[in-house]
N, C-alpha and C positions, 0 to 999 in steps of 0.2 A: 463351713460353720455348721455343728452338731446339730441331728435332728431332737425334737423334743415332743416326739409323735408317742415317746412312752411314758411323758408325764402326767401323774393325777393315776395311774392305774392301782397305786399302794393307797393313796390316801384317797381316793374317788373325786377329791377338787379338782377342779379345771384350772390347774396349774399353766397349762398352754396357753388360755389365753391372757391370763395374767400376766405371764413373761411376754408376750408380744405387747401388750400396753403399755409395760414398763419401757420395753425397749425404746416402741415408739417415741414416747415421751424423750429419752436420751439420742434421736436421731431426731429431733426438730430443731437444733442449731443448724444440722446439716444441710436438712431441706430448705432452711433461709439463706446458707451460703449459696445452695445452689440456684435458689430464683436470683440472686444478685449477681453471679455468675451468667445466669441465662440474659439478664438485663445487658451484661456487659458485651456478650456475645451478639446479641443483636444491635449494640452502639458502634460494635468493630464493622459489624455488614453493613451500618449506616456510612463510617467514615470511609468505609471501601468505596460505596457509591459517590460518596463526595469526590474522591482521589479519581475516580473515572472520569467525573463530568468536569472537575477542574483540566484535567488533561484534553479532553475534549475542548474544552474553550482555549486551550493553550495552541490546540493545534489549527483551529480557527483562526486565531490572533494572528500566527507564524504564516497564515496565507494572505494577510495583510499589510504584513510590516517590512515590505520592502516594495521599492518603486515598480521594480519589475513585475509584482502581483496586479498591476494598475495599465501594465503595458500590454492592453488585449484589444488585437484588432479584426475586423472581420475582412475578408477580400471577396468580391463578388464578379463576374464575368458576364458581360454580355451576349457570351457563344462559349458555353463551357464545352462545347462539343470540339470548338478548336484549340482554346487556351482557357484552362482552370487554374484556379490560384488558389495559395492560401497563406495567411500571416503569422508571422510566430513575435517574437522578443526582437525587438528592434525596428519593427515596421513603424511609419508614419503614415499619417492621412495623407490621400493623394488619389489622383485619377491618371489612367497610363494607355496610351493607343499603343497595342501590340498587332503586329503582322508578320506571318508564318509564310516562309518563301518555302521553304525546304525544312523535311522532319530528316532528323539522326539515324541512321541506319548501320547495322553491324554487317563486317563481310563476312561472304561465304566464300569458300572455295571446295569445288568437287574432284573430286580423281573418281574414274571408271574402272572396273575392275570385272576379270572374269572370274566363276566359280571356282574354288580351291587354290587362290590366290595364298601364298605367303611371302613374306618380306626378308630381305637380308641388311645389317648395317645398321649404323645410329641415326636415327631422325634428330636433326637441332630446327624445332620449334621456336619460333620467334614471334612477339608481338612488338609492333613499333610503326612508324611513321615514314610513308613514301619520301625520299629526300635527295633531289636532283643533285646535289651540290656533293655528294660523297660518291665513292668510287663503286659503291654496289647499288647505290639509289633507296638505299633503305637503312633510317638508323633504329637501331632496338632498342626498346628499353626494358626489355625482359623475355629471356629465355630459357629454354631447357631441354637437356641431350637424352634421347628417351630409345634405349637398344628394342630394336624390332627384330633382332634377327630369331627367323622359325616361327614367328606370330603368323597367326591367319588374320584374315579381315576382321575379323570380329575381335579378334587378341588385340592387334593395333588398335581398334577403338578404344578398347578399355584400358588399355596405355597410356592414351593420349589423354583419354578423361580424368586418370588418375593422378597424371602430372600435375595436377592444378596449377597450370600457369595462367588460366581465365580465355578457355576455347574447350568448345564441347564436339565430341565427334559422335557423328551417327552415321548408321547403315541404311539407304533406301535399296529396294529394287525396283526395276521397271517392268518386271514381269514377264520381257522376253524369253526368258530361258536359253538364249543364246549369245555369242560374244562375250560383251562386257556389262550385265545388264545391274551388276550391283557398283551404287558409289557410295564411297566414302566422303560424307560432308561434313569440313571443319568450319566452326561459325566461332568467331569472335565474340564471347559472353559481353562485351560492351560494344556501343556503337561509337562514330567517328573515325576521323581520317587518322589518328593517334593511335589506334587499338587494331592494325593491321596485321594481318599472316604473313610470315615467309617461312616453308618450309624446307629442307636442303640436307643431302645424305643420303636420301634412301630412295633407289629407284621406283619410280611411276608414283614419288609424292612429292617430289620437286616442284616448288612454285617460289620464284624469286623475280617474276614480271616486273619490275622496277628501273628505269632507266637513269645510271647516274652517270658520273664524269667517265665512268671506262665504258660507258656503251648500255646497250637496253640490256634487261633482263632475261632470263630464262624460266621455261616451265617444261615440264613432259608433256608428249603431245596429249595424255589421256587426261592430266587436268586443267580444270578452267575456273575461272573467278565465275560466279553464277551470282552473286549479289555484290555491288560495290560497296566499300565503306564511306559513307557523306557525314558530314557535319549537321546538325542543327542549323539553320539560319533565318534568323529574324530581326524585327526592329521594334524598338521600343521609343515610342515619339520621334521618330523617323532616324533614328540612331542604331547605324546596321551593326548587328552581333552575330556569332556564331559559337555554338558548343558543340562538345562531343555527343552531348546528351540530351532526350528530349524532357528531362526535369532539369530547370535552371533556377540555381538557388542563390546565385553572386550578381545576377545583373540589377536588381533591388532590393536595397537593403530589409532585411527580414521577411522576405518574401518569396514565396517559391512560385514559379510559373511551370507549369506541364502543358506543353505542347502537344497536342492532340492530332492536328490535320493542318494542312495549308489554308491561310485565306485567300479569298476569291476578289482580290480587291478591296474589300471592305474590312477595315482594321476592327477588332476585338479593343473593348474597352474594358477595361481593369480596374476596379477601385477598390480603395483601402481605407475603411474607414473603421472608428475606434465601435469596439464593442461594449456596450452598455450593459447587456445582459450578461456577460462574464463577471466583471467589476460587480454587479447588483446579487448575483449568485454570492458570491464570495461571502458580502458584506451581512446578506440573509442568512447563511450558514453562521456567522459569527452573532449573530442578534439571537439565534435560536440555540447556538451552543450555552451564550450567557441566560436566557431564558428557563434554560432547564436547569443550569444548576442554582439560579435565583428558586426557581420552584421547588428542586431538592430540601435545599437548606430552610424553605420556608415548611415544610411535609414534616421534615424532621426536630424540626422544635415547637410544631404546634399543638395544641390542644384541642380533642375534639370533645366537643361540648355534649352530641349527641351519645356519643360509645363511652365518655368519662375518661378518655385515654389521651396520654400526654406523648408528644412523638418520641422516639429515641434517645434523641440527643436535645431533649428541652431543658431549658436555660444553662447549655453546655458553653463555655464562652468561645470554644473555639470556631464554632460554627458562627458568631457573633463577629467575629474577627475576621475571616474567611468572606465573608458577606460583604462586609464593611471595605476591605480593603480593595475586592474586586469590582465593587461599585464606584470606588473613590477614582480607579484605574478607567475605568470606561466614561464614566462623566464628567470628571473634571476638564477643563478649558485647557486648549493646547495655545499655552500663550506664543503670538507672535507668528500664527501658522503664518508659510507664505502663500498658502494655497488659497487664501481668501473663504477658508471653515475653520472655526474654532473650535466648535463643539457638535457633537452629535444630531443635536437638536437642528443646526444649521442646513442639514443635508436629510430631516424628516425622520432621523431615529429618536424619539422622546422615550422619556423616562417616565412610568406609570405609577398610580397609587401602589399597589400591590409589589411595586421593586422591578417589575419587568419592562424590557424594552420593546416598543411598540413603531412598526415602522410602513411610512407614507411612501408608497410606491411611486406615485406620481411625483410628490418631490424628490424621492432619491434618483430618480431617473432626468429628470431635471438638472439635479445637481450634477453629477456623470458626467452629462453630456454637454456642461456650457463649458464653453471654449474659453472663456473670460478667469475660469477660476481651475484650480486643481486639485481636485479630492483626496490625491493618494497623499498629500502632507498632513491632512488631518489625522490620517492612519498611521503613516511612517514619520513625522515628524520631520524637522528642519532646523539648521542653524545650533545644534545642539540640545534641541529640545523634542523629548519623545511624544510620540504621538498617541494614540489611543490605543492602536494594536500592539505597538511596542510596549505599551504601556504594561497592558493587558498580561500579554505574553511572558512579561520579567516577573509581574506579579504571581501569574501561574507557577513559574518555573521556581518561585522561592519557596511557595507553597509545598510543592514537591519536592523539593532539595532534599536529601537525607536528615538535614537539618532545620527542616520546615516545619511549619503547624501541622500540617496533614499527617506528617513522617512520625513528629512525636507526639501527637495525642495520638495515634494509632500505637508506638512503640509503650507510652502511657498505659493504654487500654490493654494491650496485652500483657504486658507486668502485671495489673490487677487480676486478671483470668489467673496468670500463673500461682499468683499468692494466695487465690480461693481454692486452687487446685491442691495446695501444699495443705491448708487449712482441714480442707475437706478431707485428704486423705489422713491427717493424724487425729479428725474426729471417728474417721471409720474407724480406725485401730482402735481406739478407746471404747467404741461403741461394742466393737466385740471383744475386749477384754471385759466389758460390762456383762454382756450377754455370757459370755463364758462364766462368770462370777454367780450370777442369777441361776445359771442353770444348775451349778455344783450346787449352791445353797439348795434351790428348789427341790432336787432331787435327794439331798440329802433330809427333808423337811417330808418329801413323799416316803421316804425308807423309813424314816422314825415314826410316822402316823402310822403307815402301813402294818409296823412291829407292832403299835398301841393296838391297833382293832385285831390282828391275832390273838395276842394276848386277851384284850375283852373279850372276844368270842369265846376262846378256850376256858376263862372264868365264868362266864356266864354258862356256860355247858356243864361246868364243875358246881356251879350253885344248883342247877336245876337239878342234880342227879341227888343233894341231899334233901329235895323235898319229899 
C-alpha cells in the first residue's frame, strides 16, 4: 500500500489523518468479521477438548465392557522364597498345597583343551532327550551342523553361539598354565531332560553318552558332563507332576507358579482370590472420565456472572445433546441384569445434582466382593441387553464417528471460519481499492490547493508592489 507521508505538503492540511480516519471507518466491517472468526476459533478449540474428553470416556468404557475385564485375581504364597505365583485371565478362586521336591536345571557339557587348540571337521550339535528305546539312546528334536575346520577354541565358541540352536558356549581357564587349562563349556539354554546336548563329528568334542538298544553311548576322554539335566518335580494337593522348567503355566488354569527352591516337608499354600482393587480402579477411572466430560460440557456453556462472560459454546445445541446422550447411556437401568445389579446406584455410584457421578468406595468394594452377585453384568450386559459400559462406549463411538455429532459440529465451525476468511479477504481488497481512490483524490486536492496557494502568494506580491 502506498505511503501517504507526502500528503498535505501542498495544501498545509492534515490529509494523512483525514485519510486514516476514513479508511478505519471502511475497515469496521472487517473488524466485526474478525471478532466473529475469533469466537468461532474459540468454539473450535472447545469442540477439540470435548472430542478428547469423549475419547477418554470411550477408552475407560472399553476397559469395562467385557467379562475378561472383571476376571482379575491375585495370587499369594505363604512362602514366596519357595513358590511364588501370579494369576491371569482364566484363574478362579481357590487354595492349593504345593510341594517342590526337585528344581529344573539345564545340562552342561565341558571339554578340556590345551592352549593353541584348533579343530577339524563338522560338528553335529543336537538337542533332545535320552531315549533308551532308540539305537543311539537319544531322540533329537533340533540339530545344526557347524563347520569348525581351522577354528580356534574361541572360534568354535563363537560359531556355536551363532548357530542359534538353543545352547550357549563359553570358555573358562583354570589358571594352571600347563596341560589343558581351557574348558569349552556348552550349556543348554533351557532346563529339563528334554533339552539335553549331543555333539558328534569333531575330535575332542564328541559327547553321546546315552545307552540305547545298540549299547552304551560314547564320549571323548576330555569331555564330561558337569551338570546333569533334570526336570522340576513337584506336587499340587498331592498330585505329582514334572515340568522341564521352573516356571509352570499349565498346572492350574490362569496361574503361573514359579518354583524357587525345594520344600523341606512343609507344603506352601498358594491362594487365588478375586482382586477387588483392579476392578475398583477401572470403575473409578470410568467415573473420572465421565466427570471430566461433564465438567467440560458445563464450563463451555456456563455464564460467569462475575466476569459477565459466557462460555465458548453457550447455547450450543450439540453440547446439550452430547450431555444428554452420555448421561442416558450411563444412568439408565440395565433391564433384566443377570448379575443382580441393574443400575450404577446399586454399587455405590450415584448421580449428583451437578450431573457428576460420586463413588461410595465402601459400597463399591462390597458389591465387587459379593459372591452372590456378578457386577460384571451391570457393565457388560447379558441376554442381548447392553450394559452401562457397552452403552457408553457405543454412544462415544457414535459421537466421534465421521458422521457423528462431534465431527459434524466441528466441520460446521470450520466451514464458517473459511466462509469468514473469504468475506474478510474480499473486504480487505475493497478497502485497499477505496484507500487508493481516496489517495488519488486527496493528492489531486493537495496539488490543486498547493497551486492556488502559489498563485495567491504571487498575486499578493504583485499587489504589494503597486502600492
